[in-house]
C-alpha positions as CSV (number, residue, x, y, z in Angstrom):
1,M,5.7,13.1,-7.7
2,K,7.7,12.9,-4.5
3,K,8.5,9.5,-3.0
4,N,6.5,9.5,0.5
5,M,6.4,5.8,1.4
6,G,9.5,4.1,3.4
7,S,10.3,0.3,3.2
8,L,8.1,-0.8,6.1
9,D,5.2,0.8,4.7
10,K,5.7,-1.0,1.8
11,I,6.3,-4.1,2.7
12,I,3.1,-4.2,5.3
13,R,1.2,-2.8,2.2
14,I,2.4,-6.0,0.3
15,L,1.2,-8.3,3.0
16,I,-2.0,-6.8,3.1
17,A,-2.6,-7.3,0.0
18,A,-1.2,-10.8,-0.1
19,V,-3.8,-11.8,2.5
20,L,-6.8,-10.0,1.2
21,V,-6.1,-11.9,-2.3
22,I,-5.9,-15.3,-0.3
23,L,-9.0,-14.7,1.4
24,Y,-10.6,-14.0,-2.0
25,F,-9.6,-17.3,-3.5
26,T,-9.9,-19.2,-0.6
27,D,-14.0,-18.0,-1.1
28,V,-13.6,-16.4,2.8
29,V,-14.8,-13.6,1.1
30,T,-16.9,-13.2,-1.7
31,G,-19.1,-11.2,-4.2
32,T,-18.8,-7.5,-4.1
33,P,-16.9,-7.3,-0.9
34,G,-14.4,-10.0,-2.2
35,I,-13.8,-7.5,-5.3
36,V,-13.6,-4.7,-3.1
37,L,-10.7,-6.3,-1.4
38,L,-9.2,-7.5,-4.5
39,V,-9.5,-3.9,-6.0
40,V,-7.7,-2.4,-2.4
41,S,-5.2,-5.2,-2.3
42,G,-4.1,-3.6,-6.0
43,V,-4.3,-0.2,-5.2
44,F,-2.0,-1.6,-2.1
45,V,0.7,-2.8,-4.5
46,L,1.0,0.0,-7.1
47,T,0.9,2.2,-4.2
48,S,3.9,0.0,-3.1
49,L,5.6,-0.4,-6.3
50,I,5.8,3.4,-6.9
51,S,6.6,4.4,-3.0
52,F,3.7,7.3,-3.4
53,C,0.5,7.2,-1.5
54,P,-2.0,10.2,-2.5
55,L,-3.9,9.7,0.9
56,Y,-0.7,10.8,2.8
57,L,-0.3,14.4,0.4
58,P,-3.3,16.2,2.0
59,F,-2.2,15.4,5.8
60,G,1.4,16.1,5.1
61,L,2.5,12.4,5.7
62,S,5.4,10.6,5.0
63,T,7.0,7.3,6.3
64,R,10.3,7.8,4.2
65,C,13.2,8.3,5.9
66,E,15.0,11.3,4.4
67,K,18.7,11.3,4.4
68,K,20.6,14.3,5.4
69,V,23.4,15.7,3.5
70,E,26.0,17.4,5.8
71,K,28.3,20.2,4.7
């Protein structure tokens, strides 16, 4: 599993996850949509921790900066 997420991508996902959790626990979003948002926030945090997003694979996307080694 090759890493395909950059630092900025990970930070944005964690911030979005935090906002979604706050919306749920302050009762702004409740019921089934609230639970769905909690699951989405969990996926965002998990993908940020492992630096891999499976949705990027089919499109060949990567937000990670590749360091080039010069010889």
